[in-house]
Rosetta silent file (secondary structure, phi, psi, omega in degrees, C-alpha in Angstrom):
SEQUENCE: MDETANLPLYKLFIKPIDLKELKRNIWIDEPLPAQLRIDGKRLEIDVAFRGSHIRDFPKKSYQVTFYKPKKFMGSRQIHLNAEYKDPSLIRNKLSFDFFSEIGVLAPQSRHVFLTINGKDEGVYLEIESVDENFIRRRDLPAGSIFYAVDGDANFSLMSDLEKETKKSLKAGYETKWKDSQLAEFQLQELIYKINTISPLEFEREIPKYVNVQQYLRWVAGIIFTSNYDGFVHNYALYRNGESGLFEVVPWDYDATWGRDVNGKIMEADYVPITGFNTLTARLLDVNEFRRQYRMMLQEIMSDQFTHDYMMPRVEKLLDLIRPFLSDDPYKRDHIDLFEGEPKVISDYIEERRNYLFSKLHKLE
SCORE:     score description
SCORE:     0.000 S_00000001
   1 L     0.000  130.458 -177.635   49.616  246.052  177.258 S_00000001
   2 L   -74.960  115.597 -177.986   50.603  247.511  173.897 S_00000001
   3 L   -69.585  -13.703  179.878   47.947  246.634  171.306 S_00000001
   4 L   -87.991   -5.420  179.913   50.483  247.106  168.514 S_00000001
   5 L   -66.720  166.276 -172.637   52.645  244.264  169.838 S_00000001
   6 L   -90.116   14.560  171.072   52.781  241.004  167.857 S_00000001
   7 L  -109.449  123.217 -177.766   50.823  238.932  170.375 S_00000001
   8 L   -55.418  138.970  178.547   47.041  239.310  169.866 S_00000001
   9 E  -100.825  120.653  178.586   45.319  241.186  172.694 S_00000001
  10 E  -108.121  116.596  179.621   42.064  239.670  173.917 S_00000001
  11 E  -103.416  109.772 -179.966   39.985  241.995  176.101 S_00000001
  12 E   -99.640  130.237  178.140   37.365  240.083  178.081 S_00000001
  13 E  -121.681  123.357  179.192   34.616  242.031  179.829 S_00000001
  14 L  -127.778  137.297  176.247   32.336  240.374  182.390 S_00000001
  15 L   -54.612  134.031 -177.989   29.784  242.085  184.604 S_00000001
  16 H   -51.543  -38.173 -179.917   31.355  242.367  188.086 S_00000001
  17 H   -68.819  -34.816  177.338   28.450  240.454  189.655 S_00000001
  18 H   -71.828  -38.714  178.175   28.859  237.663  187.084 S_00000001
  19 H   -63.800  -39.077  177.044   32.618  237.551  187.596 S_00000001
  20 H   -62.996  -40.392  178.610   32.030  237.272  191.343 S_00000001
  21 H   -66.222  -39.539  179.678   29.617  234.387  190.717 S_00000001
  22 H   -61.914  -40.759 -178.080   32.126  232.677  188.437 S_00000001
  23 H   -80.016  -21.795 -177.409   34.806  232.834  191.123 S_00000001
  24 H   -64.580  -42.062  178.655   32.430  231.889  193.954 S_00000001
  25 L  -134.621   97.290 -173.988   32.024  228.332  192.703 S_00000001
  26 L   -69.444  -11.175 -176.439   34.716  227.334  190.216 S_00000001
  27 L   -93.579   -1.142  176.558   33.044  223.967  189.556 S_00000001
  28 L   -73.918  127.622 -179.498   29.904  225.408  187.974 S_00000001
  29 L   -91.869  -10.900 -178.329   29.883  224.599  184.251 S_00000001
  30 L   -64.457  121.223 -178.773   27.021  226.945  183.413 S_00000001
  31 L   -73.651  158.064  178.554   28.464  229.692  181.164 S_00000001
  32 E  -118.956  149.002  179.911   27.911  233.374  181.786 S_00000001
  33 E   -69.628  144.459  179.772   27.376  236.147  179.214 S_00000001
  34 E  -157.833 -178.734  179.461   30.373  238.340  178.468 S_00000001
  35 E  -132.007  138.115  178.482   32.003  240.406  175.767 S_00000001
  36 E  -123.630  127.972  178.606   35.307  239.780  174.023 S_00000001
  37 E  -112.476  123.640 -178.878   37.120  242.444  172.032 S_00000001
  38 E  -132.982  123.501  177.862   39.715  241.348  169.486 S_00000001
  39 L    51.194   41.279  177.977   41.352  243.679  166.966 S_00000001
  40 L    81.530   -5.989  178.948   38.636  246.274  167.499 S_00000001
  41 E   -89.243  137.549  179.418   35.833  243.744  166.969 S_00000001
  42 E  -104.147  118.276 -174.855   33.211  243.414  169.707 S_00000001
  43 E  -117.456  128.631  174.668   32.002  239.838  170.147 S_00000001
  44 E   -85.467  129.372 -172.889   29.146  238.701  172.379 S_00000001
  45 E  -137.816  167.800  162.352   30.121  235.428  174.031 S_00000001
  46 E  -109.326  142.091 -178.734   29.397  232.914  176.762 S_00000001
  47 E  -134.039  143.138  177.115   32.333  232.150  179.041 S_00000001
  48 E  -149.156  158.089  171.830   33.018  229.438  181.620 S_00000001
  49 E   -66.976  151.764  176.716   36.005  227.944  183.385 S_00000001
  50 L  -126.035  163.435  178.308   37.388  224.846  181.675 S_00000001
  51 L    91.817  177.801  178.826   39.300  221.776  182.799 S_00000001
  52 L  -110.793  -89.714 -177.428   39.145  219.694  185.951 S_00000001
  53 H   -63.769  -23.410 -176.848   42.047  219.977  188.428 S_00000001
  54 H   -70.198  -13.719  178.925   43.311  223.112  186.664 S_00000001
  55 H   -67.592  -20.784  179.400   40.319  225.090  188.001 S_00000001
  56 H   -77.445  -14.421 -176.505   42.051  225.138  191.373 S_00000001
  57 L   -73.931  150.641  178.730   45.007  227.078  189.963 S_00000001
  58 L   -59.124  -39.726  178.871   45.203  230.859  190.540 S_00000001
  59 L   -92.178  110.630 -173.417   45.401  231.490  186.786 S_00000001
  60 L   -83.751  155.483  172.003   42.160  230.117  185.334 S_00000001
  61 L  -106.737  151.350 -171.323   41.523  228.611  181.914 S_00000001
  62 E  -130.592  149.402  170.056   38.389  229.521  179.960 S_00000001
  63 E  -110.986  126.531 -176.442   36.008  228.118  177.378 S_00000001
  64 E  -116.205  127.141  176.259   34.560  230.757  175.062 S_00000001
  65 E  -118.209  125.806 -178.446   31.463  230.205  172.917 S_00000001
  66 E   -83.233  135.211  174.143   30.520  232.831  170.349 S_00000001
  67 E  -129.947  -11.134  173.065   26.855  233.724  169.966 S_00000001
  68 E  -154.108   95.622   -0.234   26.864  237.142  168.251 S_00000001
  69 L   -71.517  168.971 -176.938   28.236  236.539  165.738 S_00000001
  70 L   -70.363  -23.509  179.201   27.836  232.745  165.920 S_00000001
  71 L  -136.780  151.742  172.508   31.380  232.223  164.658 S_00000001
  72 E  -133.943  122.912 -177.072   34.656  234.116  164.772 S_00000001
  73 L    52.891   39.674  175.519   37.430  233.228  162.322 S_00000001
  74 L    81.943    2.120 -177.450   35.502  230.063  161.482 S_00000001
  75 E  -111.828  140.358  172.792   35.156  228.883  165.075 S_00000001
  76 L   -89.279  -25.860 -176.196   32.033  228.483  167.186 S_00000001
  77 E  -148.958  143.661  174.101   34.092  227.832  170.295 S_00000001
  78 E  -133.923  164.502  177.968   37.680  228.349  171.448 S_00000001
  79 E  -120.929  134.358  176.793   39.650  227.448  174.566 S_00000001
  80 E  -111.617  103.556 -175.307   41.942  229.847  176.414 S_00000001
  81 E   -95.118  131.386 -178.948   44.471  227.782  178.349 S_00000001
  82 L   -74.557  -25.075 -177.245   46.486  229.325  181.169 S_00000001
  83 L    52.643   40.181 -168.601   49.292  226.723  180.880 S_00000001
  84 L   -62.818  -37.940 -176.280   49.856  227.488  184.559 S_00000001
  85 L   -88.229   -3.757  179.181   52.072  224.496  185.437 S_00000001
  86 L   -97.194  109.505 -178.104   54.238  224.775  182.334 S_00000001
  87 L   -61.090  -22.295 -177.781   57.151  227.169  183.043 S_00000001
  88 L   -90.316  -24.134 -175.608   57.697  227.608  179.301 S_00000001
  89 L    66.797    7.176 -173.412   54.042  228.190  178.336 S_00000001
  90 L  -117.206   -9.431 -170.177   54.799  226.513  174.981 S_00000001
  91 H   -59.674  -40.375  179.484   54.581  222.743  175.492 S_00000001
  92 H   -60.288  -52.367 -179.263   50.957  222.411  174.364 S_00000001
  93 H   -64.975  -42.536  178.405   51.521  224.351  171.147 S_00000001
  94 H   -55.552  -40.468 -179.143   54.897  222.715  170.540 S_00000001
  95 H   -69.426  -48.294  179.900   53.156  219.327  170.763 S_00000001
  96 H   -59.018  -42.607  178.924   50.211  220.214  168.489 S_00000001
  97 H   -63.910  -40.018  179.631   52.613  221.603  165.884 S_00000001
  98 H   -62.671  -46.186  178.325   54.765  218.469  166.182 S_00000001
  99 H   -57.651  -45.305  179.583   51.745  216.191  165.638 S_00000001
 100 H   -59.971  -40.134 -176.433   50.785  218.176  162.524 S_00000001
 101 H   -70.992  -22.391  177.817   54.314  217.929  161.187 S_00000001
 102 L   -99.204    8.286  172.484   54.374  214.130  161.511 S_00000001
 103 L    95.341   24.943  179.309   51.018  213.764  159.743 S_00000001
 104 L  -113.683  136.909  173.993   48.439  213.662  162.559 S_00000001
 105 L   -58.975  132.291 -178.954   45.309  215.836  162.730 S_00000001
 106 L  -150.437  152.546  179.313   45.810  218.352  165.557 S_00000001
 107 L   -66.191  146.889  170.065   44.175  221.581  166.768 S_00000001
 108 L   -77.630  151.009 -179.611   45.525  224.916  165.638 S_00000001
 109 E  -152.354  156.803  174.843   46.743  227.132  168.474 S_00000001
 110 E  -156.404  151.050  176.971   48.350  230.510  169.098 S_00000001
 111 E   -80.946  141.274  177.102   49.493  232.546  172.078 S_00000001
 112 E  -136.429  167.599  174.146   47.474  235.614  173.040 S_00000001
 113 E  -113.118  127.597 -173.822   47.499  238.136  175.880 S_00000001
 114 E  -109.663  135.179  167.771   44.309  238.252  177.957 S_00000001
 115 E  -121.203  149.002  175.953   42.877  241.044  180.075 S_00000001
 116 E  -124.960  118.428 -177.134   39.674  240.802  182.125 S_00000001
 117 L    51.648   38.652  176.705   37.823  244.043  182.846 S_00000001
 118 L    87.587   -7.812 -177.687   41.036  245.900  182.087 S_00000001
 119 E   -95.852  132.505  179.026   43.207  243.817  184.425 S_00000001
 120 E   -63.567  126.974  173.331   46.168  241.894  182.980 S_00000001
 121 E  -107.524  -20.347  171.591   45.690  238.127  183.195 S_00000001
 122 E   110.228 -166.472 -177.728   48.730  237.277  181.126 S_00000001
 123 E   -77.880  130.123  178.170   49.853  235.005  178.310 S_00000001
 124 E  -127.655  161.510  172.573   47.342  232.354  177.252 S_00000001
 125 E  -108.705  116.399  174.297   47.198  229.689  174.571 S_00000001
 126 E   -82.431  125.886 -177.295   44.142  229.898  172.337 S_00000001
 127 E  -121.098  132.771  176.746   43.251  226.398  171.147 S_00000001
 128 E   -63.333  137.880  175.786   40.873  225.485  168.353 S_00000001
 129 L   -76.825  139.017  176.489   37.896  223.399  169.441 S_00000001
 130 L   -88.298   94.493 -177.428   37.713  219.908  167.902 S_00000001
 131 L  -145.949 -161.039 -177.422   34.168  220.037  166.552 S_00000001
 132 H   -62.035  -29.758  178.999   32.277  220.209  163.242 S_00000001
 133 H   -74.015  -29.083  172.996   34.186  223.376  162.287 S_00000001
 134 H   -58.124  -42.486  179.598   37.479  221.552  162.876 S_00000001
 135 H   -68.431  -48.171 -176.706   36.323  219.134  160.148 S_00000001
 136 H   -64.450  -39.566 -177.079   35.062  221.849  157.782 S_00000001
 137 H   -61.290  -26.522 -177.998   38.136  224.029  158.142 S_00000001
 138 L  -101.740    6.084 -178.436   40.254  221.173  156.802 S_00000001
 139 L    55.574   38.365  177.027   37.834  220.177  154.030 S_00000001
 140 L   -87.775  157.048  175.861   37.508  216.727  155.587 S_00000001
 141 L   -60.164  145.679  176.908   34.505  214.483  154.978 S_00000001
 142 L   -54.652  147.869 -178.748   31.630  215.052  157.401 S_00000001
 143 E  -170.970 -178.107 -178.842   31.842  212.818  160.440 S_00000001
 144 E  -103.017  152.706  179.969   31.305  212.375  164.152 S_00000001
 145 E  -131.582  133.315  178.954   33.565  213.521  166.979 S_00000001
 146 E  -126.676  133.879  176.015   33.833  212.088  170.478 S_00000001
 147 E   -91.898  135.769  171.327   35.910  213.504  173.331 S_00000001
 148 E   -83.326  104.100 -171.052   37.810  211.149  175.639 S_00000001
 149 L   -95.233  -14.783  175.996   36.786  212.724  178.938 S_00000001
 150 L  -157.468 -177.939 -173.581   38.335  210.292  181.414 S_00000001
 151 L   -64.696   -9.143  177.110   40.470  207.170  181.775 S_00000001
 152 L   -75.984   -6.418  175.774   37.670  204.872  180.648 S_00000001
 153 L   -83.781   52.671 -172.663   38.455  205.936  177.077 S_00000001
 154 L  -104.798   12.614  179.271   41.061  203.157  177.079 S_00000001
 155 L    61.544   23.385 -176.658   39.690  201.138  174.126 S_00000001
 156 L  -119.071  167.375  170.862   38.940  198.313  176.568 S_00000001
 157 L   -87.669  -12.690 -179.850   35.878  196.526  177.969 S_00000001
 158 E   -97.274  138.894  179.090   37.344  197.009  181.433 S_00000001
 159 L   -73.310  132.208  175.894   36.981  200.273  183.301 S_00000001
 160 L   -77.306  -19.840 -176.514   40.255  202.062  184.012 S_00000001
 161 L   -93.415  -42.136 -174.546   38.529  203.883  186.873 S_00000001
 162 L   -98.336  -12.130 -178.619   36.487  201.138  188.544 S_00000001
 163 L    59.196   38.534  175.907   38.704  198.130  187.713 S_00000001
 164 L  -149.673  175.220 -179.176   35.669  196.156  186.579 S_00000001
 165 E   -61.013  136.976  179.826   33.693  195.604  183.377 S_00000001
 166 L   -63.431  147.577  177.793   32.370  198.860  181.942 S_00000001
 167 L   -81.374  -15.674  179.409   28.656  199.500  182.310 S_00000001
 168 L  -150.864  143.874  176.073   28.568  200.964  178.801 S_00000001
 169 L   -69.340  -14.584  177.722   30.691  200.715  175.672 S_00000001
 170 L   -89.197   -2.669 -176.437   30.442  204.526  175.476 S_00000001
 171 L   -55.227  134.180  179.119   32.052  204.930  178.920 S_00000001
 172 L    95.776   -8.140 -176.001   34.812  207.536  178.877 S_00000001
 173 E  -121.250  147.449  173.824   33.443  209.418  175.866 S_00000001
 174 E  -122.830  129.509  179.984   31.325  212.512  175.342 S_00000001
 175 E   -73.253  119.184  179.019   29.648  213.098  171.983 S_00000001
 176 E   -94.591  -37.964 -179.758   30.861  216.429  170.622 S_00000001
 177 E  -157.760  138.741  176.479   29.345  216.209  167.161 S_00000001
 178 L  -134.306  138.912 -177.347   27.480  213.547  165.215 S_00000001
 179 L   -98.748   -1.514  176.642   26.671  213.408  161.542 S_00000001
 180 L  -158.505  165.045  178.553   24.058  210.672  161.845 S_00000001
 181 L   -69.782  -12.707 -178.823   21.802  208.959  164.359 S_00000001
 182 L   -89.544   -2.016 -171.248   24.118  205.941  164.120 S_00000001
 183 H   -54.038  -50.266 -176.498   27.157  207.826  165.451 S_00000001
 184 H   -71.195  -30.864  173.567   27.093  206.485  168.997 S_00000001
 185 H   -62.983  -40.508 -179.678   26.302  202.980  167.760 S_00000001
 186 H   -65.654  -36.071  175.197   29.406  203.204  165.533 S_00000001
 187 H   -64.188  -46.031  179.971   31.527  204.218  168.527 S_00000001
 188 H   -63.152  -39.080  178.378   30.217  201.271  170.532 S_00000001
 189 H   -62.287  -40.038  177.876   30.833  198.939  167.602 S_00000001
 190 H   -57.861  -51.392 -178.223   34.444  200.153  167.445 S_00000001
 191 H   -62.243  -41.003  179.521   35.080  199.350  171.123 S_00000001
 192 H   -62.142  -47.362 -176.976   33.325  195.987  170.777 S_00000001
 193 H   -65.840  -40.216  178.803   35.321  194.990  167.690 S_00000001
 194 H   -55.297  -35.987 -173.602   38.672  196.043  169.210 S_00000001
 195 H   -96.207   -9.089 -174.318   38.039  193.655  172.076 S_00000001
 196 H  -122.925  -14.136  176.270   36.364  190.705  170.323 S_00000001
 197 L   -63.720  133.408 -177.065   38.055  190.221  166.936 S_00000001
 198 L   -69.058  153.794  178.656   40.074  187.023  167.205 S_00000001
 199 H   -54.921  -35.840 -178.429   43.896  187.222  167.012 S_00000001
 200 H   -67.914  -30.260 -176.491   43.842  185.310  163.725 S_00000001
 201 H   -99.899   -9.189 -170.153   41.489  187.825  162.104 S_00000001
 202 H   -59.055  -46.326 -177.359   42.687  191.028  163.765 S_00000001
 203 H   -60.249  -36.086 -178.778   45.229  192.117  161.116 S_00000001
 204 H   -82.588  -34.184 -171.626   42.611  191.756  158.358 S_00000001
 205 H   -89.888  -37.189 -172.574   39.544  193.066  160.230 S_00000001
 206 H   -64.267  -30.466  177.154   40.687  196.055  162.331 S_00000001
 207 H   -65.191   -7.804  175.505   41.553  198.218  159.264 S_00000001
 208 H   -80.353  -11.579 -175.799   37.805  198.179  158.507 S_00000001
 209 L  -122.051  -30.502 -174.658   37.224  200.265  161.640 S_00000001
 210 E  -124.409  137.189  170.025   40.458  202.163  162.382 S_00000001
 211 L   -75.091   91.828 -169.344   42.797  204.155  160.157 S_00000001
 212 H   -62.126  -43.992 -179.748   45.714  202.056  161.358 S_00000001
 213 H   -60.660  -43.756  179.522   48.503  204.125  159.798 S_00000001
 214 H   -66.374  -39.901  179.860   47.113  207.317  161.317 S_00000001
 215 H   -62.039  -43.098 -179.551   46.604  205.627  164.681 S_00000001
 216 H   -66.179  -33.740  175.433   50.208  204.439  164.759 S_00000001
 217 H   -67.195  -37.908  175.417   51.413  207.963  163.913 S_00000001
 218 H   -62.124  -44.090  176.513   49.324  209.262  166.818 S_00000001
 219 H   -58.610  -44.692  178.685   50.960  206.663  169.090 S_00000001
 220 H   -59.097  -40.857  178.531   54.363  207.799  167.827 S_00000001
 221 H   -59.870  -41.812  177.280   53.427  211.400  168.648 S_00000001
 222 H   -64.083  -43.231 -177.465   52.631  210.418  172.227 S_00000001
 223 H   -61.032  -41.092 -178.368   55.861  208.454  172.475 S_00000001
 224 H   -75.840  -35.653 -179.114   57.992  211.401  171.362 S_00000001
 225 H   -86.677  -19.826 -179.631   56.206  214.028  173.476 S_00000001
 226 L    62.638   54.698  172.067   55.749  211.693  176.492 S_00000001
 227 L   -89.873  101.308 -173.261   52.154  212.509  177.366 S_00000001
 228 H   -58.444  -37.593 -178.682   51.579  209.876  180.058 S_00000001
 229 H   -83.662   -3.331 -169.908   47.771  210.248  179.925 S_00000001
 230 H   -61.359  -24.720 -175.381   47.680  210.332  176.148 S_00000001
 231 H   -83.243  -21.331 -176.337   46.681  206.708  175.635 S_00000001
 232 L  -127.245    8.191 -173.655   43.534  206.708  177.782 S_00000001
 233 L  -165.652 -178.533  173.074   42.637  210.391  177.906 S_00000001
 234 L    55.326   45.557  173.078   43.608  213.681  176.224 S_00000001
 235 E  -157.698  166.075  171.991   42.314  212.864  172.758 S_00000001
 236 E  -125.257  150.599  175.481   39.273  213.070  170.495 S_00000001
 237 E  -104.573  131.169  174.618   37.994  210.477  168.052 S_00000001
 238 E  -117.032  121.222  175.315   36.932  211.552  164.560 S_00000001
 239 E   -97.448  110.660  179.026   35.000  209.056  162.439 S_00000001
 240 E   -65.523  114.682 -175.534   35.531  209.917  158.812 S_00000001
 241 L   -67.388  -18.613 -179.814   32.055  209.645  157.268 S_00000001
 242 L   -84.767  -48.045 -178.587   33.477  208.813  153.837 S_00000001
 243 L   -86.908  -22.176 -175.721   35.899  206.028  154.781 S_00000001
 244 L    77.337    8.293 -176.296   34.017  204.925  157.914 S_00000001
 245 L  -101.014  146.638  177.072   37.360  204.817  159.758 S_00000001
 246 E   -87.602  138.825  172.215   38.206  206.345  163.137 S_00000001
 247 E  -124.120  161.253 -176.648   41.153  208.716  163.532 S_00000001
 248 E  -115.814  137.772  179.731   42.585  210.200  166.729 S_00000001
 249 E  -118.013  125.706 -179.091   43.187  213.889  167.480 S_00000001
 250 E   -70.158  155.084 -178.750   45.526  214.869  170.388 S_00000001
 251 L  -154.571  140.801  178.076   44.314  217.199  173.141 S_00000001
 252 L    58.311   81.525 -176.559   45.866  218.791  176.290 S_00000001
 253 L  -121.437   38.276  178.478   49.599  218.290  175.817 S_00000001
 254 L   -77.340  -28.661  179.936   51.064  220.677  178.385 S_00000001
 255 L   -89.839   73.357 -172.961   52.575  217.842  180.472 S_00000001
 256 L  -149.296 -178.574  173.923   55.155  216.898  177.849 S_00000001
 257 L    49.960   42.023  171.344   58.713  217.537  176.622 S_00000001
 258 L    98.430   -0.052  174.948   60.309  216.656  179.933 S_00000001
 259 E  -129.114  142.553 -178.032   57.798  217.982  182.491 S_00000001
 260 L   -89.771 -171.178 -174.524   54.884  216.153  184.095 S_00000001
 261 L   -64.305  -20.678  177.345   51.380  217.334  184.988 S_00000001
 262 L   -96.763    5.210 -179.618   52.726  219.097  188.097 S_00000001
 263 L    82.213    6.521  179.831   55.474  220.858  186.171 S_00000001
 264 L   -84.818  156.362  177.217   58.156  218.593  187.656 S_00000001
 265 E   -60.949  131.246 -179.571   61.005  217.108  185.627 S_00000001
 266 L  -107.383  132.380  179.616   59.860  213.846  184.037 S_00000001
 267 L   -62.603  144.288 -174.439   62.292  211.025  183.457 S_00000001
 268 L   -68.989  -16.620  179.774   62.939  210.316  179.790 S_00000001
 269 L  -103.182   15.366 -173.168   61.984  206.628  180.168 S_00000001
 270 L   -66.258  -38.318  179.612   58.679  207.324  181.946 S_00000001
 271 L  -102.980  117.922 -175.807   56.465  206.462  178.951 S_00000001
 272 L   -66.768  152.734 -177.170   57.363  203.038  177.456 S_00000001
 273 L   -62.377  -25.887 -179.736   58.092  202.740  173.740 S_00000001
 274 L   -90.676   -1.851  178.753   55.161  200.336  173.330 S_00000001
 275 L    62.194 -161.438  175.185   52.715  202.668  175.052 S_00000001
 276 L  -163.042  143.301  172.732   49.616  201.264  176.707 S_00000001
 277 L   146.777  163.316 -171.059   45.910  200.702  176.076 S_00000001
 278 H   -64.146  -44.435 -177.172   44.088  197.755  174.550 S_00000001
 279 H   -65.708  -43.802  179.228   44.107  198.887  170.924 S_00000001
 280 H   -60.790  -44.101 -179.531   47.816  199.765  170.929 S_00000001
 281 H   -62.042  -42.456 -178.342   48.704  196.418  172.518 S_00000001
 282 H   -69.073  -39.818  178.373   46.639  194.474  169.977 S_00000001
 283 H   -64.379  -43.938 -177.442   48.078  196.382  167.018 S_00000001
 284 H   -75.677   -5.692  173.498   51.671  195.922  168.170 S_00000001
 285 L   -82.658   -9.921  178.850   50.999  192.216  168.610 S_00000001
 286 L   -96.884  124.303 -174.440   50.700  192.003  164.817 S_00000001
 287 H   -52.395  -46.961 -175.824   54.083  191.633  163.110 S_00000001
 288 H   -67.299  -42.149  178.607   53.264  193.883  160.149 S_00000001
 289 H   -65.942  -38.525  179.106   51.783  196.689  162.254 S_00000001
 290 H   -65.660  -38.600  177.665   54.714  196.497  164.663 S_00000001
 291 H   -63.621  -43.482  179.629   57.128  196.735  161.724 S_00000001
 292 H   -62.749  -41.439  179.923   55.278  199.792  160.372 S_00000001
 293 H   -64.225  -43.216  178.726   55.365  201.427  163.801 S_00000001
 294 H   -60.992  -42.286  179.231   59.095  200.795  164.166 S_00000001
 295 H   -64.941  -37.404  176.982   59.743  202.341  160.756 S_00000001
 296 H   -61.968  -46.847 -179.791   57.665  205.391  161.733 S_00000001
 297 H   -59.562  -45.028 -179.466   59.683  205.898  164.900 S_00000001
 298 H   -64.105  -41.088  179.933   62.963  205.639  162.994 S_00000001
 299 H   -63.149  -45.596 -177.187   61.719  208.026  160.291 S_00000001
 300 H   -71.058  -35.733  177.064   60.546  210.655  162.806 S_00000001
 301 H   -67.788  -24.499  177.392   63.733  210.336  164.873 S_00000001
 302 H   -81.896  -36.860 -170.829   65.666  210.998  161.688 S_00000001
 303 H  -100.730  -49.483 -172.751   63.548  213.913  160.424 S_00000001
 304 L  -110.569  -40.455 -174.732   61.639  215.742  163.207 S_00000001
 305 L   -86.810   67.007  178.535   62.556  214.488  166.667 S_00000001
 306 L  -134.055  159.083  177.395   66.049  215.930  166.621 S_00000001
 307 H   -60.477  -45.211 -175.504   67.766  218.772  168.429 S_00000001
 308 H   -66.498  -31.175 -179.912   68.420  220.617  165.170 S_00000001
 309 H   -82.028  -44.030 -171.653   64.788  220.405  164.048 S_00000001
 310 H   -82.135  -39.437 -170.266   63.008  221.089  167.341 S_00000001
 311 H   -65.970  -36.221  173.667   65.143  223.684  169.128 S_00000001
 312 H   -61.290  -33.265  177.454   64.718  226.501  166.558 S_00000001
 313 H   -69.542  -39.997  176.302   60.950  225.976  166.945 S_00000001
 314 H   -60.751  -50.625 -177.247   61.280  226.092  170.724 S_00000001
 315 H   -63.059  -37.387  179.926   63.319  229.301  170.600 S_00000001
 316 H   -63.610  -42.764  178.729   60.910  230.950  168.141 S_00000001
 317 H   -67.405  -42.078  179.305   57.927  230.344  170.455 S_00000001
 318 H   -64.762  -39.344  179.068   59.845  231.504  173.533 S_00000001
 319 H   -63.766  -34.533 -178.677   61.011  234.639  171.732 S_00000001
 320 H   -65.190  -42.494 -173.611   57.408  235.452  170.807 S_00000001
 321 H   -95.130  -15.013 -176.714   56.057  235.411  174.360 S_00000001
 322 H   -52.441  -45.511 -177.112   59.165  236.587  176.268 S_00000001
 323 H   -63.433  -14.810 -173.827   58.361  240.355  175.978 S_00000001
 324 H   -99.488   -7.097 -175.347   54.940  239.775  177.592 S_00000001
 325 H   -66.769  -32.217 -179.414   56.013  237.895  180.711 S_00000001
 326 H   -67.433  -18.079  177.352   56.665  241.057  182.727 S_00000001
 327 H   -98.738   -0.595  178.116   52.962  241.914  182.279 S_00000001
 328 L   -92.709  110.215 -174.568   51.785  238.425  183.278 S_00000001
 329 L   -63.420  -17.077 -178.272   51.014  238.606  187.029 S_00000001
 330 L   -97.229  -10.885 -176.175   51.481  234.843  187.375 S_00000001
 331 L  -119.492  -17.670 -170.916   54.792  234.608  185.511 S_00000001
 332 H   -62.141  -24.630  179.113   56.659  237.876  186.111 S_00000001
 333 H   -92.317    4.461 -176.518   58.337  236.504  189.256 S_00000001
 334 H  -128.477   29.592 -177.029   59.414  233.273  187.523 S_00000001
 335 H   -66.904  -31.995  177.193   61.196  234.550  184.431 S_00000001
 336 H   -60.670  -38.871  178.000   64.457  232.821  185.458 S_00000001
 337 H   -65.501  -42.418  176.941   62.617  229.487  185.333 S_00000001
 338 H   -57.479  -44.585 -176.780   61.249  230.386  181.903 S_00000001
 339 H   -68.448  -18.493  178.178   64.750  231.171  180.639 S_00000001
 340 L   -87.530   -4.915 -174.537   65.951  227.734  181.736 S_00000001
 341 H   -68.560  -33.131  176.462   63.344  225.881  179.682 S_00000001
 342 H   -56.137  -40.162  179.042   65.321  225.549  176.433 S_00000001
 343 H   -67.386  -39.825  178.631   67.851  223.407  178.302 S_00000001
 344 H   -59.597  -46.175 -178.323   65.099  221.307  179.918 S_00000001
 345 H   -70.345  -40.770  179.113   63.543  220.591  176.526 S_00000001
 346 H   -63.020  -44.706  177.936   66.895  220.070  174.805 S_00000001
 347 H   -61.948  -40.782  179.632   68.034  217.616  177.500 S_00000001
 348 H   -60.680  -46.092 -178.479   64.721  215.786  177.240 S_00000001
 349 H   -59.190  -46.027 -179.474   65.070  215.353  173.465 S_00000001
 350 H   -63.290  -46.785 -177.681   68.593  213.952  173.800 S_00000001
 351 H   -69.459  -37.510  179.294   67.691  211.605  176.663 S_00000001
 352 H   -67.488  -40.573  176.307   64.433  210.469  175.051 S_00000001
 353 H   -59.170  -45.487 -179.988   66.227  209.704  171.781 S_00000001
 354 H   -60.732  -43.742  179.254   68.786  207.600  173.657 S_00000001
 355 H   -61.644  -48.559 -176.221   66.019  205.720  175.467 S_00000001
 356 H   -64.455  -41.707  176.998   64.036  205.054  172.285 S_00000001
 357 H   -58.867  -38.162 -178.149   67.098  203.895  170.346 S_00000001
 358 H   -71.847  -17.064 -176.560   67.870  201.469  173.173 S_00000001
 359 H  -108.564   -2.337 -178.089   64.325  200.008  173.020 S_00000001
 360 H   -58.381  -30.174 -178.260   63.795  199.721  169.254 S_00000001
 361 H   -61.472  -23.344  179.121   64.820  196.062  169.401 S_00000001
 362 H   -65.644  -18.488 -177.087   61.585  195.365  171.306 S_00000001
 363 H   -99.216    6.757 -179.732   59.717  196.079  168.077 S_00000001
 364 L   -80.826    0.000    0.000   61.643  193.606  165.929 S_00000001
């Protein structure tokens, strides 16, 4: 791989015995020491596989934690996603960029080329970790961050996994960062209030806990990208320590823009315009919030979710990674599929727009 090319080259070095151990049991979360070289810099790191079902794929995804130095480019931790089931390799980044453009906090990301012990592993997506540095990098007020780790992060008192009452109000969440000892209590209070505020008081009371405008923009982002799991999984919660309000940050958006989690074509009407989860349902039950949401959808369909706006962005990302596919051992035999992705995404945008226009009346 040519180091002068315009895709950053990440050289990962792991002791052969450690690499063998990593591959022996892919479900071990314990990180192993390694070295990462970027732009001539030698970084001491810990590395582990990341994800759940994606660990079974031939092309692995990795979580990298810096320990010497403690940070690199302002990050303590980064994620290297293989994007194995996405023939385009761009859907995750396309989605994060889209969320940012419609006014939602989203991780920064960029494509890189990864080698391990000198062997080409291919094109990866480096994704910023949503942690305390995510907050600092944006000059946001200090606050707490919780990851939605499974379907129980559905803003409900009922378990999405067990189909019974949750054993804990924290079920479905993992604390990533907390700015006070009250952080987990505040998360539990949020879930409790979402489910117990009376219908008569909901419009007045819920804005004391949730940044409603931001939440509705996040819902709109899911609706346009069609992330089926987005409402109960694939997000982080950030509690702004200054306002005391919770905001939502998207995460893992490779199964979007017309392809599902298995890389298969997804029907444009698969994700309903009203979404699903308890908080979304309660918000859209309020006339004023539903009106605001409808206006957001119309605004975004006019400005960003159009063929003319999105397709140049699609083509720019594809053009960036295209020269590197012949060196990606997992993609070099599927370049024809890659070249067909602009049409898949373009067709999805057209069909999704038609579906959404046909359902806007539901929000009147």
